[in-house]
PLY file of the C-alpha trace (Angstrom):
ply
format ascii 1.0
element vertex 203
property float x
property float y
property float z
element edge 202
property int vertex1
property int vertex2
end_header
66.10 109.68 35.71
66.06 112.89 37.99
65.64 116.05 36.14
66.22 119.16 37.34
63.53 122.23 36.60
64.96 124.25 33.65
65.88 127.53 35.27
67.99 125.11 37.79
70.51 124.20 35.13
73.65 123.99 38.15
73.84 122.85 41.64
74.08 124.66 44.69
77.33 123.99 46.42
77.26 122.97 50.03
79.53 124.91 52.73
82.66 122.94 52.98
83.11 122.79 49.33
85.79 124.87 48.36
84.55 127.83 46.20
85.67 130.50 43.95
84.25 134.16 44.45
83.60 134.37 40.54
81.97 137.67 39.67
78.45 137.38 38.34
79.42 137.66 34.88
81.80 134.78 34.79
78.85 132.51 36.56
76.51 134.24 33.94
79.02 133.24 31.15
79.14 129.58 32.62
75.27 129.39 32.72
74.37 130.66 29.40
76.83 128.39 28.07
75.40 125.31 29.66
71.91 126.49 29.06
73.03 127.14 24.79
74.05 123.55 24.79
71.12 122.25 26.35
73.38 121.00 29.38
71.75 120.66 33.05
73.07 118.76 36.22
71.84 116.46 38.80
72.60 114.90 42.09
74.25 116.53 44.77
77.78 117.67 45.59
78.48 115.87 48.98
79.54 118.55 52.22
83.36 117.74 52.45
86.08 119.99 52.07
88.70 118.00 50.82
88.05 114.95 47.68
89.46 113.95 44.64
86.82 114.83 41.90
87.00 112.04 38.98
84.85 112.61 35.54
84.00 109.98 33.22
83.37 108.95 30.44
85.90 111.20 29.12
85.27 110.82 25.02
85.10 114.10 23.55
87.25 117.64 23.75
83.81 118.77 24.54
83.66 117.67 28.10
86.43 120.28 28.97
83.79 123.31 27.45
80.98 121.80 29.55
82.99 120.67 32.78
84.93 123.98 32.60
81.07 125.79 32.04
79.81 124.08 34.91
82.79 124.90 37.29
82.35 128.60 36.19
78.76 128.81 36.53
78.80 127.20 40.40
82.15 128.99 41.43
83.44 125.21 42.13
87.25 125.67 43.13
88.72 122.33 41.80
92.21 121.88 41.13
93.81 120.38 38.06
97.11 119.43 36.85
99.38 120.84 33.98
102.86 120.50 32.33
104.92 122.87 34.48
106.18 124.27 30.86
102.84 125.60 29.82
103.40 128.03 32.38
106.45 129.34 30.77
104.44 130.29 27.81
103.47 133.95 27.99
99.88 134.93 29.08
99.01 131.40 28.97
100.13 130.80 32.48
98.14 133.44 33.97
95.05 132.09 31.93
96.06 128.38 33.60
95.75 129.29 36.82
92.37 131.38 36.47
90.85 128.17 35.15
92.02 125.92 38.24
95.43 124.57 36.32
98.12 124.14 38.84
101.23 123.24 37.46
103.34 120.10 37.75
106.67 118.81 37.40
106.54 115.42 36.02
110.51 115.04 36.09
110.48 115.38 40.16
111.70 112.62 42.04
109.28 112.20 44.39
106.53 111.96 41.56
102.72 113.53 40.58
101.20 111.48 42.61
102.76 112.67 45.96
103.10 116.34 44.72
98.86 116.17 44.25
98.75 114.27 47.69
100.95 116.82 49.13
98.68 119.37 47.64
95.63 117.89 49.28
97.12 117.27 52.48
98.15 120.91 52.86
94.99 122.38 52.62
91.84 123.10 54.63
89.94 122.92 51.47
90.97 121.55 48.73
89.45 119.64 45.35
91.61 117.60 43.22
90.38 116.81 39.58
91.25 114.74 36.82
89.58 112.10 34.32
90.73 108.71 35.05
90.83 107.11 31.92
93.55 109.17 31.09
92.63 109.96 27.62
89.25 110.38 25.39
90.35 106.84 23.57
87.97 103.91 24.93
90.20 102.13 27.35
89.70 98.80 28.80
91.73 99.67 31.99
91.71 103.06 34.10
94.75 104.64 35.13
94.76 104.15 38.92
96.71 107.77 39.73
93.12 109.03 41.07
92.83 105.92 43.67
96.66 106.38 44.69
96.37 110.70 45.14
92.92 110.10 47.05
94.43 107.13 48.97
97.81 109.21 50.12
96.00 112.26 50.71
93.74 109.93 52.87
90.33 112.10 51.26
87.38 110.35 49.31
86.62 110.16 45.49
83.82 112.26 44.19
81.99 110.58 40.92
80.85 113.09 38.09
79.84 111.32 34.94
79.04 113.17 31.52
75.77 111.64 30.08
75.49 112.90 26.39
72.10 111.33 25.45
70.43 113.50 27.73
72.88 116.28 28.24
73.37 115.55 31.91
76.23 116.36 34.07
75.61 114.65 37.29
77.40 113.99 40.79
77.46 110.77 42.65
78.14 110.30 46.63
81.39 110.16 47.77
83.47 106.96 47.41
84.87 105.89 50.74
88.10 103.93 49.55
89.51 100.93 51.50
92.67 98.95 51.19
92.11 96.42 47.90
92.91 99.19 44.86
91.50 96.46 42.45
87.99 96.22 44.21
87.61 99.75 44.85
88.52 100.60 41.14
85.87 97.81 40.07
83.23 99.36 42.73
83.56 102.62 40.98
83.54 101.84 37.43
80.32 99.68 37.95
79.03 102.79 39.02
79.88 104.61 35.71
78.29 101.81 33.48
75.00 103.64 33.10
76.66 106.98 31.32
77.65 107.40 27.84
80.18 109.66 26.22
79.98 111.73 23.47
81.88 109.24 20.89
81.34 105.62 22.73
79.36 104.11 25.02
80.01 103.19 28.67
83.33 103.64 30.67
0 1
1 2
2 3
3 4
4 5
5 6
6 7
7 8
8 9
9 10
10 11
11 12
12 13
13 14
14 15
15 16
16 17
17 18
18 19
19 20
20 21
21 22
22 23
23 24
24 25
25 26
26 27
27 28
28 29
29 30
30 31
31 32
32 33
33 34
34 35
35 36
36 37
37 38
38 39
39 40
40 41
41 42
42 43
43 44
44 45
45 46
46 47
47 48
48 49
49 50
50 51
51 52
52 53
53 54
54 55
55 56
56 57
57 58
58 59
59 60
60 61
61 62
62 63
63 64
64 65
65 66
66 67
67 68
68 69
69 70
70 71
71 72
72 73
73 74
74 75
75 76
76 77
77 78
78 79
79 80
80 81
81 82
82 83
83 84
84 85
85 86
86 87
87 88
88 89
89 90
90 91
91 92
92 93
93 94
94 95
95 96
96 97
97 98
98 99
99 100
100 101
101 102
102 103
103 104
104 105
105 106
106 107
107 108
108 109
109 110
110 111
111 112
112 113
113 114
114 115
115 116
116 117
117 118
118 119
119 120
120 121
121 122
122 123
123 124
124 125
125 126
126 127
127 128
128 129
129 130
130 131
131 132
132 133
133 134
134 135
135 136
136 137
137 138
138 139
139 140
140 141
141 142
142 143
143 144
144 145
145 146
146 147
147 148
148 149
149 150
150 151
151 152
152 153
153 154
154 155
155 156
156 157
157 158
158 159
159 160
160 161
161 162
162 163
163 164
164 165
165 166
166 167
167 168
168 169
169 170
170 171
171 172
172 173
173 174
174 175
175 176
176 177
177 178
178 179
179 180
180 181
181 182
182 183
183 184
184 185
185 186
186 187
187 188
188 189
189 190
190 191
191 192
192 193
193 194
194 195
195 196
196 197
197 198
198 199
199 200
200 201
201 202
């Protein structure tokens, strides 16, 4: 398995990937969290301006800690959805926005999938992230929301994985989607089979 040098614990983002101009302190905090946890990154980000980024296996709240640390360390600007009610809590809304969380109205008539797809289509550079399992529990079948969002927005799916035995966060090549959702889902899940989460095995 490919291993980066010890001083190179995060990846360099190509120019078309959305980036946040974090200050040096924020990047240092992200790198420090990863280094103290023993985590590093492998692979390469595809140089594309719009995509749906998925992360699996998702088996622990720690996934969010390492994921946000990596995001901060690289300056990656990837958005995730949160309930709009959370943004009405004093101070919490500002914190969530600073972490790349954007509010979504789950009761809206046009639905969460269309809201997310519309956000992607409206921007020249926009990466949207989510966990395809939709829960930290072992699931037999992934939720298809990520496929539907990517298909509606006409963007590829970029896979990221957590491999706890080696403490690696990896990035794979982008999946171009076809018209057969079930076939695409099987293809992507097969790609994830080698990677192991914290509390259970492969996806």
